N, C-alpha and C positions, 0 to 999 in steps of 0.2 A: 595335215598328213602325218606329221611327226607324232602328235598326240595319239592318233589312231594306230600308228605303228607300235608305239610303246604299249598301248592297251593290248593289241594282238600278241605282242611278244610276251606280255605277262600271262595271257590266257594259255599260250603254248607251254610256258614254264610251269604254270600251275598244274596243268593236266599231266605233264611228264613227271612232275614231283609226286603227284598222287599215284601214278601208275608205276613209279619206281618201287613202291611198296610191294609190288607183285612181279618184280623183274625176272625172277627165276622161273615163273610159271607162264607169264604172258608171251615171252619171247622178245627179242630185241626190236624187230621191225614193227610188230603189232603195238608195242609199247609207245613208240614214237608216232606212228600213224594215227593212233587214237588220242594223242595228246590234245589236239585242238578241240574235237567234239566233246571230250570228257571235261577238259578245262572250262569250256564255255558253259556246260551244264552245271558244273560246281559253282561257278560264279553266279549264274542265274538262280540256283537254289539258295545261295547265301542271301541274295537280294529279296527273294520271296519270303524268306524267314523274317527279314526286317519288316516287310510290308504286312505280313500276317500278324506279327507280334506287336506292331505299332511302335517299333523302335525308331530312333532318328534315321531318316532316309535322306542323307545329303552327301555331298562330295567328300567331306572329311570322314564321316562314319564309314562310307563305302571304301574309301582308300585305306583307312585303318584296318578294317576287317579283312580286306583283300590281302594286305601285307601280313597280318596275323595268320591267315589261313595258309599262305605260302611258307612262312617261317615254320609253322607247325609240321608241314610235310617234310621240309628240309631237316628239321630236328629228328623226326621219326626215322628218316632214312639214315642219318648218321648213327642213331641209336642201334638200328638193326644192321649197320655196316653194309649198306646197299650200294655205296658209292666208292668205287676203286679208280685207279688211274686209267684202266681200260674203259670204264664207264664214262669217265670224264672226256676221253677221246671221242667216243661215240656221241656223247651229249653235245660236244662242240661241233661235230659234223652236222648233227640234227639242227642245232641252232643256226648254223650258217645256211643250210638248205631252207629252213623254215623262214629265216629273215629274208632270203632272196625271193622266195615265193610271195611273202607278204609285201615286199617292196614292189614286185611286179604287178600284183593285183591292185595295189594302192595307186600305182602310176597309170594303170590302164583301167579307168572306171567305165565298164561296159554294162552298167546296171540296167535292168528292164523294170518299168513301173506300170502300175495300174492304180485305180482308185483305192484298192485295198492297201497297196504299198504306201501311198501317201498317208492313209489313216494310221498304219503301223508306225511310220516315222514320226508323225505329229503326236500320236498317243504316247510313244516312248519318250519323246523329248518332254512332253507334259509331265510324265511321271518323274523324270530326272530333275526337273526344275521345281515341281510343286509337291512331289511325293503323294499325289492323289490319283487313285483309280476311279474311273467313272463307269456307270453301268453300260454306257454306250460302247465302251471298249470291250469289257469281258463278255458281253452278250453277243458279240459278233466273232471275236477271234480269241485264241488261246493267249494267256498272259505271257508266255515264254518270249514271244517275239517283241512284245512291248518292253519287257525288261531288258532284252538285248539292246534295244535302241535308247533305253534310258541312259546308256553310257554317253551318248552325245550331249545330254544335259549335264552330266557330271563332269565330263572332261573337255568340253568345249570344242567339239568338232561337229560338222554339219549332220552327217549321218554315217553309220557304220556300214559302208557299202562293200568293203573288201572281205568281210567275214563270210559272206555267202560263197563266192567262188573259191576262197581259200579252204573253207570247210569241205566243199564239194571235191576239190582237188585232193585233199588229204584222204577223203573217203574213197574216191576212185582208186587210189593206190592201195588202200586197205582191201578193197573188194578184189582187185586183181591179184594182189599178193596171196590172199587166202584161197585162191583156186589151185595153188601149188601145194605139194606135200613135202615139207622139208626133211622128212625121215627117209625119203627115197633118194638113192644115188644111182650113178650109172648114166652113161650118155643117152640111152633111149628114154629113160624116165625123165631126165632133165629136159631133153628136147621136146618131149610130149607135153610137159607142163608149161614150158615156154610158149608152145603153140597155143595152148588154151588161154594163157595169160594175154597173148597177142590178140586172139579173137575177142576176148572180153573187153580189151582196151578199144578195139575197133568198134565194138557194139556201143560202148558208153559214149565215145566221141562222135560217132556217126548218127546217133539218135538225136535229132535236132531238138526235140522238146526237153530231153534230159539236159542237153547243153544249155538250152534257154533257161531252165529252172536253176541252173548253177549260178546265174547272174540275176535272176528274178527276185526282187525284194518281197519275199512272201514266206510262208511256212511249209510249202509242199515239199521242197527238196530236203529240208531239215527233218520233216516228219518221215519221209521215205528212208533216209539214211539211218535215223535213230530206230525206226521199226526193224530195219535189217540188222543193225547191231544187237538189238534186244533178242531177236530170234536166233541170230548167229551165235550169240553168247550162250544161250540155252543149249543149242546143238553142240557147241564145243564142250560145254560142261558134261553133257551126256557122253560125248565121243571120247574125250580125253581125261575125264574125271577130275579136271582142275576146277576147284570151287571158286577161284577168283573170277572166272568167266561169268558166274552168276552176279557178282558185284557189278561188272561192266554192263551186263544185261539189265540189271535193276536201274542203273543210272540212265541208260538209254530209254528204258520203258517209262520211267518217271518223266523224262524229257518229253516224250511223245504225249503223255497225259496232259501236259501243260501247253503243248504247241497248238493244239486244235481243240475245239469244243467237244468233238466226237472222239478225241484221243483216248479218254478213259474206257470207252466201249471197245475200241480195237485192241487196247492193251489187255483187256480181259481175255482175249483169245490166247495170248501168250501165257497168261497166268493159269488158265484152265489146263493148257497143255502141260505146264510145269507141274501142277498139282497131281495130274494123272500118272506121272512117271514113278515107277517102282525103284529106279536106280538113283533117285535123289532123296536124301533123308528128310524127315519131317522137320527137323530143326532148320535145315536150309530153306525149305519151302516157307516156313513160318517167318524167318528173317526176311526172305525175299518179298513175300506178299505183305508182311506186316509193315515194312517200311513204305511200300507204295500205298497201302491202305491208309496209313497214318497221314501222309502228305496229301493224298487226294481228298480224304474225308475232311481234314482240317480246312483245306482251301475252299471246298464247296460249302461247308457249313459257314465259313467266314463270309463268303459272298452272298449266301442265302439270307443271312441276317443283316448284312451291310446295306442292302438296297431293298426298298419297298416294292419297286417294280423294275422291269427290264425293258429297255427301249427297242429290243429286237427279239423276234420269236426263235432265233437260233438257240438261245439259252434262256430259259425262264425257270421259275420256281419249281414247276412240275418236273422238268427235265433234270434239275439238280437233285430232287428227291429220288428220281428214277436211278440216277447214277449211284447215289448213296445206298439205295436199296439193293442194287445189283452187286455192289462191292460187299455189302453185309451178307448177302446170300452166298457169295463166293467164299467169304471167311467161314461161314457155317459149314459149307461143303468141305472145306479144307479140314476142319476140326472133326466132323463126323466121319470123314474118310479114313481116320485112324482107327475107327472101331472095326473089329473083325467082320461083322455082318455087312459092312459097306465097302470092304476092300475091293471086291469085284466090280462094284458100281463105280468106285473111284477111278479104276483103270479105263472105264468107258466114258468118263466125263467129256472128252472131246467129241465123241460120237453123239452123246446127249445134246451137246451144244450145237452140233450140226443139224440134228433133228429139230431142235427148238428154233434155230434161225430159219430153217426151211419152212416151218409152220408160219412164222411171223411174215416171211416174204410172201408166201402164198396168200395169207390173209390180206396183206396190203395190196396185192394184185387184184384180189376180188373186191376189196372195199374202196381203194383209191385209184386203181388202174382204169376204171371206167368213168371216173370223174373228169370234169373238164377244167382246163386252165387256159384262159384266153381263147376259148372256143375249140381247143384241141384236146382230145383224150390224153390223160397223163401217160397211159400205157404206150402211146405212140412215141414217147420219149426214148424208147429203146431204139427206134429207128435213128433218132438224132445221136444217140450214143454210138451206134455203129458207124454213122457218117463221120463222127469225130475221130473214131479209131482209124478209119481208112482214108479220110480226106480232110475234114475241116478242123481237126484238133491239133494240127501241127506235129503229128507223130510220124508222118511219112509212112513207111512200110514196117515200122518198128513192131507194132502189135500184131500185124498179120504174120510176120516171121516168128515172133515169140510164141504166139498161140499155136501155130503149126508145130514148132519145136517142142512145146510143152506137151501136146497130145502124143507126139512121137516118144518123148522121154518117159511117159507113163508106162509104155510097153517095154522099156529097157530094164536091164538088171538093176535090182534095188541097191541103194547105197546105205551106208550106216545111218540108222535112225531117220530115214527119210520121211517117216510119218510126222516128224516135227514140222517139216516144211509143208507137207500135204494138208495136214489139219489146218494150218494157218491160211494157206492159199484158198482152200474151199470155204472156210469160215469167213475170211475177208470178203470173198466174192458175194456171199449171201448177205452179210451185213452191209456191204457197200450198196447192193441193190435195194435193200430194205430202207436204208437212210435216204437214198435218192428218191425212192417212191414216196417216202413219207414227206419229203420237202416239196414234192410236186413234179418230179421227173427231171429230164435233162433238157438242154437247149444246145443249139449248134454253136461251134466256135471254141477256140482254145481256152477262153476265159471262163467257160462253164465250170462250176465247182466240181461236178462229177468228172469232167475231163481231166482237171488238174489232180483229182484224187487218185487217178491211175498211177501217179508218181509214187504213191504210198506203197504200192505192191510190186512195182517193176523190178526193183533190185532183188527182192526175195525170189521172184519168179525166174529172173535171169540166172541167178546163182544156182538155183535148183536145176535148171535146164543144163547149164554148163557142167555141173557136178555129175549129172546122170550121163551125159555124153562122154565126159572124160573117163568115167568108169567103164563105159561100154567099149570105147576104142582102146583104152590103155588100162586093162584090168589089174596090172601089177601095181598101179598107183594106189588103188583102194583094195583093202583086203579085210578079212575077218568081218564080213558083212553080217550085220544083225538084222533079221527080218522083223522089224518092229515098226 
């Protein structure tokens, strides 16, 4: 428990040290609430670099690099004079609260497990002890989760169970906090924002499957929260003109790329939305997508040549080539979008993406929908999906309420740059359906991959709904609405 506490403490300090570099632009609360997920991703990226480069991958090397990374952030903050007495006071408060939360979740191990969970734990420990990746690991799950659990091999604890509820708790606070507008004052504005914060807290805590995934040793909760942070960061960059939010968005998006095999495909939705924006400079777009393109390409090229065959059809040579091809096409689209004849087309990239995904989905319904799997037409899987949503997926009434509210929200007054959310929501829905049809449809029960993948969109959908209703009931909170 002590080793795991020290590790979690380091991750929190690492994340806050990095985010201190943007302290004047991120805001005090966001800086600390994002410390754990950002620190966790930075640590995972560091280990991935070691794995890809073939550098020593052992306890000593990881400990040395971890300390060097932390010292680098501390030195940069002192150079830029980011740390004052007031900052030290708030940092101390953060560390006390963070330590208390970590101790609580370490002392109350309420983890949920499935066969996938055991595979992640054993695979992660295998990497930590032998520094070897196998094709059976990466052809089934994203490497991010394995690298998280490699810490157990490095630092001598059974498994990193507290990281899931602690990260989820930090994210829930971040989600709730960002439903309020700190620029608004006055009793009415403050009370109205507190009301919506309370409603969002009730929603997050009363949705059983959301609560379940906070303790479930798997990738679904992490993928859902990183997807939200990535899209939220893009929306904040457009809304507030703060470039640092794109850095946070890039870290979150890169994390989702490595969390699940289909992660790079869903990440392309955010990238396409970003490329289409007129209010983001070409330099920002190139740095944002270039960093993701580099990491994703190098990793997939590495595993393409590392293994002669793959033990599972979730990821194989053909799908690696497809991911590389799509990212190359996206890079070309970014570059030609700078040419004057293509400016108008560039602005419509998200619509083109929606049309393309609609065609792919329609094709899969025609080609695979009538095929049989175990004597049952694949298309009938939609009935199983509906049953999971309303009864068998452990969601309770969460999705019924959320879908009704979403349909009602579409008719309400627009909020700032809501197209960022809508393009993602509809594109996610089409890609989600296409992927599940491609793999053979759905099955009943909470453990179905399609049912668990609903976690990937629920935070984005819920935030959009809360945002629309907040603006409808309390219009003084949101103003200067841009109809884009």
